[in-house]
C-alpha positions in Angstrom: -2.5 1.6 22.1 -0.2 -0.6 19.7 0.6 -0.1 16.1 0.7 -2.5 13.5 2.1 -3.0 10.1 0.4 -5.7 8.1 1.3 -7.3 4.3 -0.4 -10.1 3.0 1.9 -12.8 1.4 0.0 -15.1 -1.1 2.3 -16.8 -3.9 5.8 -15.1 -3.0 9.0 -17.1 -2.1 11.4 -15.8 0.4 13.1 -13.6 -1.8 10.0 -11.5 -2.7 9.2 -11.0 1.0 12.8 -10.1 2.8 13.5 -6.7 1.6 9.7 -5.9 3.1 10.5 -7.9 6.2 14.3 -6.6 6.8 13.4 -2.7 6.2 10.6 -3.0 8.4 12.4 -4.2 10.9 15.4 -1.7 10.3 12.7 1.1 10.3 12.6 1.4 13.8 9.0 0.5 13.8 8.0 -0.4 17.6 4.4 -2.1 16.7 3.3 -5.5 15.8 4.5 -6.5 12.4 2.2 -9.1 10.8 2.2 -11.4 7.5 -1.1 -12.9 6.5 -0.3 -15.9 4.5 -1.9 -18.5 2.6 -0.1 -21.6 1.4 3.5 -20.4 2.8 6.5 -21.9 0.8 9.0 -24.6 3.2 10.8 -22.0 5.3 8.9 -18.8 4.5 7.3 -18.7 8.3 10.3 -19.6 10.4 12.4 -16.9 7.9 9.6 -14.1 8.8 9.6 -14.9 12.5 13.4 -14.6 12.4 12.9 -11.1 11.3 10.1 -10.3 14.0 7.2 -10.7 12.1 4.2 -12.3 13.2 2.9 -15.0 10.7 -1.3 -15.4 10.6 -1.9 -18.2 8.4 -5.6 -18.2 6.7 -4.5 -21.0 4.9 -7.7 -23.3 6.1 -10.1 -20.4 5.1 -11.3 -21.2 1.5 -10.1 -18.6 -0.6 -12.8 -16.3 -2.6 -10.8 -14.4 -5.1 -7.5 -13.8 -6.6 -4.3 -13.0 -3.9 -4.6 -9.3 -4.7 -8.5 -9.3 -4.0 -8.3 -11.6 -1.4 -6.0 -10.0 1.0 -8.8 -7.3 1.9 -10.7 -10.2 2.8 -8.5 -11.7 5.2 -7.6 -8.3 6.3 -10.9 -7.4 7.6 -11.0 -11.0 9.2 -7.8 -10.5 11.3 -8.9 -6.5 12.3 -12.5 -8.0 13.5 -11.1 -10.6 15.0 -8.6 -8.9 16.9 -11.2 -6.0 17.8 -13.8 -8.9 19.2 -11.2 -9.8 21.3 -10.8 -6.8 22.8 -7.4 -5.6 20.4 -7.7 -2.1 19.1 -4.9 -1.1 17.1 -4.0 3.0 17.1 -2.7 3.1 13.2 -2.9 -0.3 10.9 -0.2 0.5 8.1 -1.4 -2.2 4.9 1.2 -2.7 2.2 1.9 -4.5 -0.6 5.1 -6.8 0.3 6.4 -7.7 -3.2 7.7 -3.9 -4.2 7.9 -2.1 -0.9 10.8 -1.1 1.2 10.9 0.9 4.5 13.1 3.6 4.4 11.8 5.2 8.1 9.0 4.3 10.8 6.2 5.3 9.1 5.1 6.7 12.4 7.5 9.5 11.8 4.9 10.6 9.5 1.6 9.5 10.6 2.2 10.8 14.2 1.7 14.1 12.6 -1.8 13.5 12.0 -3.8 13.6 15.0 -6.5 12.0 15.5 -5.7 9.1 13.4 -7.5 9.0 9.8 -7.4 7.1 6.5 -4.2 8.0 5.0 -3.9 7.5 1.3 -0.9 7.8 -1.5 -1.8 9.9 -4.5 0.1 8.3 -7.5 0.5 11.4 -9.2 -1.3 11.6 -12.5 -4.7 12.6 -13.0 -7.5 10.1 -14.3 -7.5 11.7 -17.5 -3.6 11.6 -18.0 -3.0 7.8 -16.4 -4.0 5.0 -18.8 -3.7 2.1 -16.5 -5.9 3.5 -13.8 -8.6 4.8 -16.5 -8.3 1.3 -18.2 -8.7 -0.3 -14.8 -11.8 1.7 -13.6 -13.8 1.0 -17.0 -13.2 -2.3 -17.1 -14.8 -2.4 -13.7 -17.1 0.2 -13.1 -17.6 1.8 -16.5 -17.0 4.8 -18.3 -19.5 7.0 -16.6 -17.2 6.2 -13.4 -14.4 7.4 -15.0 -15.4 10.6 -16.6 -16.7 11.4 -12.6 -13.3 11.1 -11.8 -11.1 12.3 -14.7 -9.6 14.9 -12.8 -9.2 13.3 -9.6 -5.6 11.5 -8.6 -5.8 7.9 -8.3 -5.0 6.8 -4.9 -2.6 3.7 -4.8 -4.0 0.6 -2.9 -0.6 -1.1 -2.2 -0.3 1.9 1.0 -3.1 2.1 2.9 -3.0 3.6 7.0 -5.6 4.4 9.1 -7.0 4.0 12.6 -7.8 0.4 13.6 -11.8 0.5 12.6 -11.6 2.7 9.7 -8.9 0.1 8.0 -11.6 -2.8 9.2 -14.3 -1.2 7.1 -12.2 -0.1 4.4 -10.9 -3.5 4.0 -14.6 -5.1 3.7 -15.3 -2.5 1.5 -12.6 -2.9 -0.9 -13.5 -6.7 -0.9 -17.1 -6.6 -1.7 -17.0 -3.7 -4.4 -14.1 -5.7 -6.2 -16.1 -8.8 -6.2 -19.1 -6.8 -7.6 -17.5 -5.1 -10.8 -17.4 -6.1 -14.0 -13.5 -7.3 -13.9 -13.8 -8.8 -10.6 -9.8 -7.9 -9.8 -10.3 -3.9 -9.5 -9.0 -3.1 -6.1 -7.7 0.2 -7.2 -11.0 1.0 -8.6 -12.8 -0.1 -6.0 -10.6 2.1 -3.3 -11.0 5.3 -5.6 -14.8 5.1 -6.5 -15.0 4.4 -2.8 -12.8 7.2 -1.4 -13.5 10.1 -4.0 -17.3 9.3 -4.0 -17.7 9.6 -0.5 -14.7 12.6 -0.3 -16.8 15.0 1.5 -18.2 12.4 4.0 -14.8 11.0 4.8 -12.2 11.9 6.7 -8.9 11.4 4.6 -5.7 12.7 4.3 -4.6 12.0 0.8 -0.7 12.5 0.9 1.2 13.6 -2.2 4.6 13.5 -3.1 5.7 16.6 -1.8 4.7 14.8 1.9 7.7 12.1 3.3 4.7 9.6 3.5 4.8 6.7 0.1 7.0 7.2 -2.8 5.2 6.1 -5.9 8.0 5.3 -8.2 5.8 3.4 -11.0 4.6 7.0 -11.9 7.0 9.6 -10.5 10.6 8.1 -11.1 9.9 5.0 -13.8 12.7 5.9 -16.5 10.4 4.4 -19.0 7.7 6.7 -18.1 8.7 9.9 -16.4 9.5 11.8 -19.8 5.4 11.1 -20.7 4.4 12.0 -17.5 6.3 14.8 -16.3 4.0 17.5 -18.0 0.9 15.8 -15.9 2.7 15.3 -12.3 0.5 16.7 -9.4 3.3 17.0 -7.4 7.3 17.5 -7.7 9.6 14.6 -8.5 11.6 12.9 -5.8 14.8 12.4 -6.2 17.2 9.3 -5.0 20.0 10.6 -2.1 22.2 8.7 0.3 20.6 5.3 -0.6 17.1 7.0 -0.2 14.2 8.2 -2.3 13.5 11.5 -1.0 10.8 14.5 -1.4 11.7 18.0 -2.9 12.7 19.2 0.2 15.1 16.5 1.0 13.2 14.4 3.4 13.2 10.6 3.0 10.0 8.8 2.2 8.6 6.6 5.0 7.7 4.0 2.2 9.3 3.2 -1.1 6.7 2.0 -3.7 7.8 0.1 -6.9 11.0 0.6 -6.1 11.8 -2.1 -8.7 10.3 0.2 -11.7 13.8 2.1 -11.2 16.5 -0.2 -12.1 19.1 1.6 -10.1 17.3 2.5 -7.2 16.5 -1.4 -6.8 20.1 -2.5 -7.1 20.2 0.1 -4.1 17.8 -1.9 -2.1 18.4 -4.9 -2.8 22.3 -4.4 -1.9 21.5 -2.9 1.3 19.0 -5.3 2.6 20.9 -8.4 1.3 18.9 -9.8 -1.7 
């Protein structure tokens, strides 16, 4: 069975996509690399193809929501369409594109989890101390939901992985829950209400900062926030070594997310991939 890494490209130029595409190619990942694209800028499809990324253009399908919500609707359509053709991936890794850098093959971590299951990336702060996530949850689903999840750790919606049908179903549920929310744009709140509310029924691995899966730099390394976050962190801080974000044990994370929140990291990543 093949594996797939997929990202949604809507409103991004090549400069915002190239690090995602080039770093994925350099990571050693041997599966299919897919960009779900809407209204691509001139030359974008050719540039992605040159990096070995398959472009699936959903421009003819009318958009039903903002791009960060629409991506889950299109991810569901893509995976459902393949499954109906008899194509089922072993692992599907779905990430943001603008601020994601692959530091190593994502299968280097996922292969440790057998059989495949949903893999989430914890941001590193409980809702009680995560102001943006708390506000996002209240706006979407009300204060009672936030109170129920106050001690839970938000999972980042920008880095998700799991077996084909689990990701297909998760994408559909996120899309519908988000559109039904009061705010209409709370994809991360929808993910966390779903996974935490059904925690005992779902087979989910929640990867924290000690595991070499995804470094959530916005919480764990942003120099403008880390001093205030540090007393409440749920895991060890990452560090920078030999041009990579690494765990406390010195192992490079497979995925570096929100590297642009740390100026020194951003400069190193851009230099490495010719931004």
